[in-house]
Backbone as JSON, one array per atom type, in Angstrom:
{
  "sequence": "MAALTELARAAARVRVSGCLGHCDSSNNIVIIPSRQGRAADGSVTWIGYALSSEVTAAVADWVRAGGPGVAAMPSVLSAHVVDRRARAVR",
  "N": [[-35.38, -29.49, 77.78], [-35.79, -31.81, 79.14], [-37.02, -31.09, 81.54], [-39.58, -30.44, 80.65], [-40.44, -32.88, 79.63], [-40.5, -34.42, 81.94], [-42.48, -33.02, 83.3], [-44.66, -33.56, 81.68], [-45.14, -36.19, 82.29], [-46.05, -35.94, 84.88], [-47.91, -33.75, 85.41], [-49.06, -32.24, 83.3], [-50.28, -31.88, 79.91], [-48.14, -32.37, 77.29], [-47.24, -31.62, 74.1], [-45.5, -32.33, 71.16], [-44.88, -30.65, 68.19], [-44.87, -30.01, 64.63], [-43.68, -27.32, 62.59], [-44.86, -24.2, 63.76], [-45.15, -21.93, 62.41], [-43.68, -19.79, 63.25], [-40.88, -19.71, 62.87], [-38.7, -18.04, 63.02], [-38.39, -17.43, 65.66], [-37.66, -19.73, 66.93], [-36.78, -22.13, 69.32], [-40.21, -22.76, 69.95], [-42.6, -22.58, 72.57], [-45.85, -23.22, 73.49], [-48.11, -22.2, 75.82], [-51.05, -23.18, 77.18], [-53.73, -22.0, 79.02], [-55.07, -23.57, 81.98], [-58.37, -24.79, 82.89], [-59.01, -23.44, 85.23], [-57.19, -21.34, 85.02], [-58.14, -20.05, 82.68], [-60.63, -19.21, 83.62], [-59.78, -17.24, 85.29], [-59.03, -15.28, 83.58], [-56.66, -15.93, 82.23], [-54.41, -16.19, 79.48], [-53.48, -17.68, 76.31], [-50.05, -18.25, 75.97], [-47.15, -17.58, 74.19], [-43.92, -18.71, 74.12], [-40.82, -17.93, 72.96], [-37.58, -18.62, 71.45], [-36.67, -20.63, 73.09], [-34.24, -22.09, 73.96], [-32.59, -22.91, 75.93], [-31.86, -24.76, 78.93], [-32.55, -23.35, 81.17], [-34.71, -21.73, 80.39], [-36.66, -23.65, 79.57], [-36.96, -25.01, 81.99], [-38.02, -22.96, 83.56], [-40.48, -22.6, 82.29], [-41.65, -25.1, 82.84], [-41.73, -24.96, 85.67], [-43.52, -22.82, 85.96], [-45.88, -23.85, 84.82], [-46.34, -25.99, 86.57], [-46.95, -24.49, 88.83], [-49.38, -23.51, 88.17], [-49.69, -21.92, 85.92], [-50.66, -19.64, 83.18], [-52.85, -17.07, 84.26], [-53.17, -18.15, 86.76], [-50.73, -18.37, 88.17], [-47.94, -16.17, 88.62], [-45.93, -15.19, 85.85], [-42.65, -16.43, 85.52], [-39.86, -14.26, 85.88], [-37.69, -14.65, 84.15], [-38.84, -15.52, 81.82], [-40.09, -13.36, 80.63], [-38.65, -11.94, 78.66], [-38.85, -13.67, 76.59], [-41.36, -13.86, 75.54], [-43.49, -14.17, 72.78], [-45.15, -12.42, 70.23], [-47.83, -13.79, 68.97], [-49.43, -12.97, 66.96], [-47.88, -11.63, 65.22], [-46.37, -11.42, 61.98], [-45.99, -14.52, 60.58], [-43.31, -16.71, 59.66], [-43.09, -18.45, 56.68]],
  "CA": [[-36.47, -30.34, 77.35], [-36.0, -32.83, 80.16], [-38.0, -30.57, 82.5], [-40.91, -30.55, 80.05], [-40.77, -34.3, 79.54], [-40.86, -34.82, 83.31], [-43.76, -32.38, 83.58], [-45.68, -34.29, 80.92], [-45.47, -37.41, 83.04], [-46.59, -35.66, 86.2], [-48.95, -32.76, 85.66], [-49.61, -31.49, 82.17], [-50.15, -32.47, 78.59], [-47.09, -31.76, 76.49], [-47.28, -32.15, 72.73], [-44.47, -31.85, 70.24], [-45.49, -30.48, 66.87], [-44.04, -29.47, 63.57], [-43.58, -25.87, 62.55], [-46.04, -23.42, 64.12], [-45.13, -20.74, 61.58], [-42.85, -18.74, 63.84], [-39.55, -20.32, 62.88], [-37.7, -17.04, 63.34], [-38.23, -17.38, 67.11], [-37.55, -21.12, 67.33], [-37.85, -23.1, 69.56], [-41.38, -22.15, 70.56], [-43.42, -23.35, 73.5], [-47.14, -22.57, 73.64], [-48.72, -22.59, 77.09], [-52.49, -22.95, 77.16], [-54.19, -21.99, 80.41], [-56.0, -24.59, 82.48], [-59.74, -24.26, 83.1], [-58.91, -22.46, 86.32], [-56.5, -20.17, 84.48], [-59.06, -19.34, 81.76], [-61.64, -18.55, 84.45], [-59.12, -16.08, 85.89], [-58.59, -14.46, 82.44], [-55.37, -16.31, 81.69], [-54.46, -16.32, 78.02], [-52.44, -18.49, 75.68], [-48.77, -17.55, 75.98], [-46.11, -18.15, 73.34], [-42.54, -18.47, 74.56], [-39.89, -18.19, 71.86], [-36.15, -18.7, 71.75], [-36.57, -21.55, 74.23], [-33.1, -22.9, 73.56], [-31.75, -23.25, 77.09], [-32.53, -25.51, 80.0], [-33.09, -22.35, 82.1], [-36.03, -21.32, 79.89], [-37.61, -24.77, 79.66], [-37.22, -25.27, 83.42], [-38.92, -21.9, 84.03], [-41.81, -22.93, 81.77], [-42.14, -26.24, 83.63], [-42.06, -24.46, 87.0], [-44.72, -21.99, 85.84], [-47.03, -24.73, 84.6], [-46.57, -26.69, 87.85], [-47.54, -23.53, 89.77], [-50.73, -23.18, 87.72], [-49.62, -21.33, 84.58], [-51.33, -18.37, 82.9], [-54.09, -16.79, 84.97], [-53.12, -18.68, 88.12], [-49.43, -18.05, 88.77], [-47.18, -15.13, 87.92], [-44.9, -15.68, 84.93], [-41.29, -16.22, 86.01], [-39.25, -13.11, 85.22], [-36.78, -15.09, 83.09], [-39.62, -15.75, 80.59], [-40.65, -12.13, 80.05], [-37.89, -11.59, 77.45], [-39.08, -14.72, 75.6], [-42.75, -13.86, 75.08], [-43.58, -13.9, 71.35], [-46.47, -11.97, 69.78], [-48.28, -14.8, 68.02], [-50.12, -12.31, 65.84], [-46.88, -11.09, 64.3], [-46.28, -12.16, 60.72], [-45.28, -15.79, 60.7], [-42.43, -17.08, 58.55], [-43.62, -19.68, 56.04]],
  "C": [[-36.77, -31.41, 78.38], [-37.04, -32.38, 81.18], [-39.41, -30.68, 81.95], [-41.36, -31.99, 79.93], [-41.21, -34.81, 80.9], [-42.23, -34.26, 83.67], [-44.89, -33.12, 82.88], [-46.09, -35.55, 81.66], [-46.27, -37.11, 84.29], [-47.85, -34.8, 86.21], [-49.63, -32.15, 84.44], [-49.5, -32.29, 80.88], [-49.1, -31.68, 77.83], [-47.14, -32.43, 75.13], [-46.16, -31.52, 71.93], [-45.11, -31.76, 68.88], [-44.44, -30.06, 65.86], [-44.04, -27.95, 63.66], [-44.91, -25.2, 62.89], [-46.09, -22.11, 63.34], [-44.3, -19.6, 62.13], [-41.42, -19.24, 63.98], [-38.45, -19.32, 63.24], [-37.48, -16.9, 64.84], [-38.12, -18.78, 67.72], [-36.57, -21.25, 68.5], [-38.99, -22.4, 70.3], [-42.08, -23.13, 71.48], [-44.72, -22.56, 73.67], [-47.78, -23.11, 74.91], [-50.18, -22.2, 77.05], [-52.99, -23.01, 78.59], [-55.1, -23.17, 80.73], [-57.4, -23.98, 82.57], [-59.72, -23.17, 84.16], [-58.24, -21.18, 85.82], [-57.37, -19.37, 83.53], [-60.13, -18.59, 82.55], [-61.09, -17.28, 85.1], [-58.53, -15.15, 84.81], [-57.17, -14.73, 81.98], [-55.47, -16.48, 80.19], [-53.31, -17.2, 77.53], [-51.16, -17.65, 75.61], [-47.78, -18.3, 75.12], [-44.77, -17.73, 73.89], [-41.62, -18.86, 73.42], [-38.46, -18.23, 72.35], [-35.9, -19.57, 72.97], [-35.47, -22.56, 73.94], [-32.22, -23.33, 74.73], [-32.56, -24.02, 78.12], [-33.12, -24.54, 81.03], [-34.51, -21.95, 81.68], [-37.03, -22.47, 80.01], [-37.93, -25.13, 81.1], [-38.17, -24.22, 83.98], [-40.34, -22.14, 83.54], [-42.41, -24.06, 82.6], [-42.55, -25.8, 85.03], [-43.36, -23.66, 86.99], [-45.96, -22.85, 85.67], [-47.35, -25.5, 85.88], [-47.27, -25.79, 88.86], [-48.95, -23.1, 89.37], [-50.79, -22.51, 86.36], [-50.4, -20.04, 84.44], [-52.66, -18.24, 83.63], [-54.09, -17.24, 86.41], [-51.85, -18.24, 88.83], [-48.74, -16.96, 87.95], [-46.13, -15.77, 87.02], [-43.52, -15.43, 85.53], [-40.6, -15.1, 85.2], [-38.33, -13.5, 84.07], [-37.53, -15.27, 81.77], [-40.08, -14.47, 79.92], [-39.93, -11.71, 78.77], [-38.15, -12.58, 76.32], [-40.5, -14.76, 75.06], [-42.77, -13.4, 73.62], [-45.0, -13.46, 71.04], [-46.91, -12.93, 68.68], [-48.99, -14.2, 66.83], [-49.16, -11.7, 64.84], [-46.79, -11.98, 63.07], [-45.42, -13.4, 60.9], [-44.41, -16.01, 59.46], [-42.95, -18.38, 57.96], [-42.58, -20.3, 55.16]]
}
């Protein structure tokens, strides 16, 4: 989480929220593409099971590099992508 807090100060908006409805894959991080990323067909990406500093650091690195649509997703995150359309736990 420290990597995301540092990122919030430097380059991106980071918001902490309550339950997003996908508690079975907690902790979740939702990455929304920048304008540049959306123009390059980047899409919203949900990262689940973000329970280690390795995962949060990879998210921070990806966002610093431009995020969805701009930079390639770090390989460590590929196993953490969550299908947001899957049935949410309520």
